Each structure stands twice: as C-alpha cells, then as structure tokens.
N, C-alpha and C positions, 0 to 999 in steps of 0.2 A: 356892074359886078353881080347884082342879084339875079338879073336875067341870065347871065352867063352860068351862074351856079345851077339854076333850074335846068338849063339846057344840058349841062354836064350830067346832072342827076339822071335825066331820062335817056341821055345818050348811053349811059352805063346800062340802064335797064333795057334799052332797045334791043340789045343782042341776046336777051334772055326771055324771049316770049314763052309763055306757057299757057295754053288754052285751059279753061276750066274742064273738069272731068265730065264725062257723059254717064252719070250714074243716078240712081233713084235713092232718095232718102226715105227710109221706112222706119219709123220709130218703133223699137221693140218688135219689129217684124209684123206690126199691126196697122200703124197709122201712116199712110203714104202722104208725104208732104209735096206741095207744089213748089218746086225749086226752079222751074222755068215756065214762063208764060208770056203771052203777047203783051207788049206794052200798051198802056191806055192811050187814048187819043191825045195828041199834043206832046207825047213823050219824045225826047230826042233819040232814043234807041228803039230798035225794032222788037227786042226781046229783053225782058228783065230776068236776072239770074240771082239766085241766093248766094250769099257769101260762102255757104257750105261747099259749093262746087269748086271753090278756089283753094280750099284748105288741103292739108296733107291727108294721106290715107289714115294715119293714126288719129288725127284730130276729128276726121269725119266719123270714125268708128265710135269715138267717145260720145258724140251727139246722138248717134243712132241707138244707143243702149242706155236707157234711163238709169240702170243700176250703176253704170260707169260714169255717167254725166255728172261732173262735180258741181254743176250749177243747181242740181236738184236738191242739194243740201240747203241752199238758200231758199228754194221753194218750200221745203219742209219748215224752215224757220218762219217763213211768211205765213204758213198755215197756222202755226202756233200764235203768231201775233194777231191774225184774223179773229181768233177766238179769245183773245185776252181783253179783259175789261180794263179801261183806262179812263181818266178824266172825271170831272165833277158830275157828269150825268150818269155814271155807272153803266156805261155801255161798251160793247166791243163792236167790231165790224159786223160780226155774226148777229148781234142783237137786232140790227136793222135789216141786214141782207140775207140772213139765214145761211144755207149751204151754198158756198161759193161755186161749187160744181154746177149748180142750177142758176143762181142769180147772176153770176159773172161769166157764164158761158158765152163766148164770142164777143164779149164787151171790149176786150183789149184790142180786137182787130179793127176797131172803128175810132180809135183815139190817135191824135188830138181831136177834140170836139170844140164847138163854139160854146162859150160860157156867157150867157146874156147878162148876168149880174155883174160880171167883171169886164164885159165888153172886149173880150180877147179870147184866144184859144186857151184850152186847158188840157194838160196831159194827165196820165194816170197818177203821176207823183203829186201834182197839184190838186187833183180830185181827192186823193187820200187826205191831204192837209186840210182841204175844205171840210171834209166830213169830220176830221178830228176836232177842228175848232168849233164848227157850227152845231154838230150833233152830239159829240162825245164830251165837249168841254175840256179837251186835251190840247196840249201845245202842238203846233205844227212841227213836223220834222224839219231840221235844217238839211240843206242839200247833202245827199248821200249819207246822212247820219241816221242813227237809231234804226228803226225798222223800214225806212223808206225803200231801199233797194229790194230786200227780200219780200216785202209786202207787194211791191209793184210786180216783182217776178211771179209771185203766187197768183195774183189777179190775171196777169197776161197769160200765164200757163193754162188758164181755163179756156183759152182760145187756141190751144195748140192744134195746128192743122187748118184753122179757119183762114180763108184768104183776107188779106189786108184790103180795106176799102174805106176811104174817107168821103164824107158828104160835104163837098165844097160849097154847097148852096146854103149851108148854115150861116146865119148872121153875116159877119164880114170875113169869113174864112178864106174866100177867094182872094181878097186883098192881101191877106197874110201869106197865101201861096205865092202871089206875085212878088212880095217882098223877099220871101225865102228863095225864090228862083234867082232874083238879082244877087242875093248874097252867095248863092251856090257858084255863080260864075265870076264873082269878084275876086281878083288876085290880091293876096295880102302878104305881109311879112317880107323879110329880107330875101326869101327864096322866090318871091313873086309867084306864088301858086294859089290856085283856087281849088275848091272841091272837085270841079270838073277836070282839072289838070290830071289828077290821079284816077278818079273813079269813072270818068267818061272817056277822056282822050287816051288813057293808058291802062285801062282795066285789062287784065289778062297778062300783063307784063310783070316782071319782078322789079321792085325798087329795093336794091340790096337783097336781103334774104326774105323779104315779104312779097307774097304774090298779091298784087292789087286786085281787089274785087270791084264790083259796082258800088260798094258802100251802102248796101241796103240796110234798113232799120228794123226789119221784121223779126230779128232775134233778140232784141234788147228788152230788159237787161240781159247782157250776154256774159258768159264766163270766159275771161281771157286767161289763158295758161301763163302768159307772160307776167301777169300781175297776181295770179292765183286767187281771183275773187270775181264776184259779179261786178260788171261795169255798166253804169247808166248811159243812156244815149247822149245826154248833155256833157257828161264826162268825156266821152269819146269825141264829140264835136270839139271840145276845148283842147283835147290832146292833139287832134289833127291841126287845129289853128296854131297851137304852140309849136308844132313841128315845122310850120312855115316860118317860124321865128317872128311871129306877130303877137301882139297882146290879145288875149282872148276875152270875150264878153262874159259877164256873170251868168251862172246857171239860171234858167227860167227868165232871162232877160228877153226883151222883145226880139232881139236878133236871133238868139238860139231857138226861141219858140217858133219863129217864122221858118227857120231852117228845118226844124223838126217836122213842121207841116209839109214843106216841099219835099224833103227827103223821104218821108213816110209815103207820100203820094207816088213817088218814083218807084216804090215797091208794090204798087197796086196789083193784087192778084196772087202774090206770093203768100205761102202759108206763114202764120205766126209760128216761130220756132222757139220762143222763149222757154227755157234759157238755152240759146245757141252756145256752141263752144267754138272759140277762135284762138289763134295763136297769141 
C-alpha cells in the first residue's frame, strides 16, 4: 500500500515537469550569488542548483531585494541579541567577538564543524549554546526558542555570497558524512520515501503545487512564506520526514546532525543565501 501511494504521488507529478529558471540572483543589484556550480567529487549529480532557481518569480524577487526580504527582520533581531548582555558573566556575543561583520565574516559557510570536546559535529545553533553556557553563564536556547533562529540567521548572514565548503578531514566528520549519506537514501514512513526520492530522483518536477528543488541547505535559516517566519534546517528536516508519515528524530540528534553534514556538503560551492525566501 505504501509503495503504491509513493508511485501514485510521483505519477501525478511526472506529468508536470518544470525545469528551474535560467536566471542570476544578484542581491540588491550588487552581490552576485552562485546558484549553479559543478558538483564536488563523489556527488551523485553533475551540477548543484540553489532552491532559488525553483521558486516563483514573485518569491525570487523577494530574496533579491533586502528591503523586501521578510527574513531580514529576523536578521535585525539577531543583531540586537548579538549586542545584548546576558548571563552571570555580564557578557554579550559582541563582548568576545566584537563586530560580527568582521569576526563572523564567512564563518557560516563552513559549518557544521567538528567539535573535539564533544566528539561530534556542531552547527551554528549548538555553537551559540556552547558560548552562552561556557562564556556568558547564560542558559542554552531550547530548540527554535528564544534568540536561536534570529541569532543563527544574523551570524550566517555575515557569509552572504560566500561559497559553502566543509572540511571533512576534521576529526570524525567523514564518518558522520557517511552516516548522513545512508540516512539520505533510506526510505521511511508510510509513503516509503527517502530524501533522494524527492530531491534527487524527482527534482524539477511538481509534487502537487510545490516545485521540488535539490533540497540544498545554503539558505537556512530560511524564511518560508507558508509559515510566515524563519525556519531552521532541523525543523525542515523534521517536516520532510513527517510528510513521509514517519516518526522524526529530535532536533540536534545524531541522525539529524549527520544529515545536516551530508546535505550541507551536497551544496558545496553554492553561495550562502541566509536568509533565503521560499514558499
């Protein structure tokens, strides 16, 4: 029954092919983004494409204009948090890191990284929590709560335009990449779908009213018009898994962190677009 449902789902979309647009994304007419590039060695596709190329004309226009991009409100909120003193140590992010435009420039393009003390990968969200607990004497943010999303968006926005590149030689990051790859191709749920079912085998097609992209991670946290707010990468992973009618892992669990490592690598060479705008 599940396999039949999956076949029917894509049989429906198969008659509605829609190639990604052939356009350039230039933010505010000044910053040209890399939205197409050759895939890294070992990638299953020849070319990696930004999700921006799969969106409607109106949605693409929102991201190209910082004044209209609703995600920039979250970035502004993140800037305020960056400069706010919290915790027992009387520090803000700026107390240690100064001007984020300088200290955080390009940093977001290279996460997740290997954290030797934790013996696992760490993303921007967990790095923020580590700083809050160890340097500021403040409580860690709960998943998607408090300032976690806006502060992550603010930090990653300092890498706007910088190509994504992970260093898989760090610690055990290669092993997590392998685990993430296995998860990417594992079919789950009542619909018996994997990440690859939509974002590799059927990218470019419509699934009902949604134009399937390659599922790149270079725009997260991204502003989703459907939800009217910034959405984190682990939230989106869980949403996709939920849509296969499977139980989804906890945010920052080993499963989702491994998936973040692998999916981020799949977008190697694409510009960081945070905050991207999607339907």
